[in-house]
Each structure stands twice: as C-alpha cells, then as structure tokens.
C-alpha positions in Angstrom: 93.0 109.5 114.9 91.1 113.0 114.9 90.3 112.5 111.1 88.8 109.2 111.5 86.7 110.3 114.3 85.7 113.4 112.3 84.7 111.5 109.2 82.6 109.1 111.2 79.6 111.5 111.3 79.8 112.7 107.8 78.0 111.2 104.7 80.1 110.0 101.8 79.1 113.1 99.6 80.3 115.6 102.2 83.8 114.0 102.4 85.2 116.1 99.5 87.0 119.3 100.3 84.5 121.5 98.2 81.4 120.3 100.0 83.3 120.9 103.3 84.0 124.4 102.4 80.5 125.1 101.3 79.2 123.6 104.4 81.3 126.2 106.5 80.3 129.3 104.3 77.5 131.6 104.9 74.9 131.5 102.0 72.7 134.4 101.1 69.2 133.7 100.1 67.9 135.5 97.0 64.2 135.0 97.5 61.9 138.0 97.5 60.5 139.0 100.9 57.8 141.6 101.5 60.5 144.0 103.1 63.2 143.4 100.6 65.5 142.2 103.3 68.1 139.4 102.7 68.5 136.6 104.9 71.5 134.5 105.7 71.8 131.0 106.9 74.7 130.5 109.5 76.5 127.3 110.1 75.0 125.1 112.8 75.2 126.7 116.3 75.6 124.6 119.4 72.4 124.1 121.4 74.6 123.6 124.7 76.5 126.8 125.1 76.1 130.3 123.8 79.7 131.1 122.8 81.2 127.6 122.2 84.0 127.2 119.7 84.3 123.6 118.4 87.6 121.5 118.2 86.7 120.3 114.9 85.4 117.0 115.8 81.7 117.6 116.1 80.1 121.0 115.1 76.7 120.2 116.7 77.3 118.7 120.1 79.5 120.4 122.7 79.7 117.2 124.7 80.5 114.9 121.8 83.2 117.4 120.5 84.8 117.6 124.0 84.8 113.9 124.5 86.4 113.0 121.2 88.9 115.9 121.7 89.9 114.6 125.2 90.1 110.9 123.9 92.2 111.7 120.8 94.7 113.6 123.0 94.7 110.9 125.6 95.5 108.1 123.0 98.0 110.2 121.1 99.8 111.9 123.9 99.6 109.5 126.9 99.5 106.1 125.3 101.8 106.7 122.2 104.3 109.2 123.5 104.6 108.5 127.1 104.1 104.7 127.2 105.7 104.2 123.7 108.8 106.2 124.9 109.0 104.3 128.0 108.8 100.9 126.2 111.3 102.1 123.6 113.9 103.3 126.4 113.5 100.2 128.5 113.3 97.6 125.7 115.8 94.8 125.7 118.9 95.1 123.5 117.6 93.2 120.5 120.9 93.7 118.4 123.1 92.6 121.1 125.2 95.7 121.0 125.9 95.6 124.8 127.1 91.9 124.7 129.3 92.4 121.7 131.1 95.5 123.6 131.5 93.3 126.7 132.9 90.4 124.7 135.4 92.7 122.9 136.7 94.0 126.2 137.1 90.5 127.6 138.9 89.4 124.5 141.3 92.5 124.7 142.0 91.8 128.3 142.7 88.0 127.5 145.1 89.0 124.5 147.0 91.7 126.8 147.5 89.1 129.7 148.9 86.6 127.0 151.3 89.2 125.7 149.7 89.2 122.2 148.9 92.2 119.9 145.4 93.5 120.4 144.4 92.7 116.7 146.4 89.9 114.9 147.3 90.9 111.4 147.2 87.3 110.4 143.6 86.5 111.6 143.6 83.4 109.3 146.9 81.5 108.9 148.4 82.4 105.5 149.4 78.8 105.1 145.9 77.8 105.0 144.7 80.3 102.4 145.0 79.6 98.7 145.6 82.9 96.8 145.9 83.3 92.9 149.1 84.1 91.3 150.0 87.5 90.0 149.8 86.2 86.4 146.1 85.2 87.0 145.3 88.5 88.6 146.7 90.9 86.1 144.3 89.8 83.3 141.2 90.4 85.5 139.4 93.8 85.4 139.2 95.3 88.9 135.9 97.1 89.7 135.8 99.4 92.7 
C-alpha cells in the first residue's frame, strides 16, 4: 500500500533504484565562482516545518506525507488486522468440523446403548465383497 502511494507522484524514469539513490544524494557543483567556494544542492526541504522528517511517502509536503502515512496504517492495521481477524475468528465452520464431531459422538452413544463395539471391524459385510484369490494376487507387483 505504501509503495503504491509513494510511486503515485514519481515519474516513470525515477522509479529505478539508481535514480532514487541519486535523488537522495547531495551533489557538489564544480562550476567556478569568484570566491572559489563550492556550492552544494540539498534534497528538497519541506516548506511547512523547519525540522520535519518525512515518513517516506512524500518528501515535499508535510501534510500530504502525514495524511498518506495515517491512511496506510489505518487501512493496514485497523481494517486488515483488526476486522480481518474478527471475521476469521467468527466465520462459520465451512469444513463442517464441528458437525462431524457431534455426529461421531452421537454415533458412539448409539452403538454403546445397543451393546455394539465402537468401531465394527466388518464395516462392509464380507459376503458382499468379491476378493481375488491368492493365485491371482501373487503374480501382481505390489508398489507401496
């Protein structure tokens, strides 16, 4: 979010890293002056406050920088983390895990009252299943 807002005010040619680093560096002028003094060009200074340090969204306007900083933190922290966490915590059970656990307890209680084992080893009646003979099985390669 912050990167998108930051790139909003930059021309396409300034988006590369080298131009961004050069923009932040202090350049020394080499032109000759009458008193042989060198002049330096400083990065843009805020016109609003004397000792203002930018959040990194806008280097020229204190008001724009503060507004974008507050908006990005509001959207990222309040909306995404707080309301997103609330929605995730109180979302309905889409995989029906609670329902499956309740059904399992009800089925166990029914089997206990009927005097049956909790899990029947013959879930499917063996008379209904058609299994291959041992002679047919021994020639087949088993891959585990």
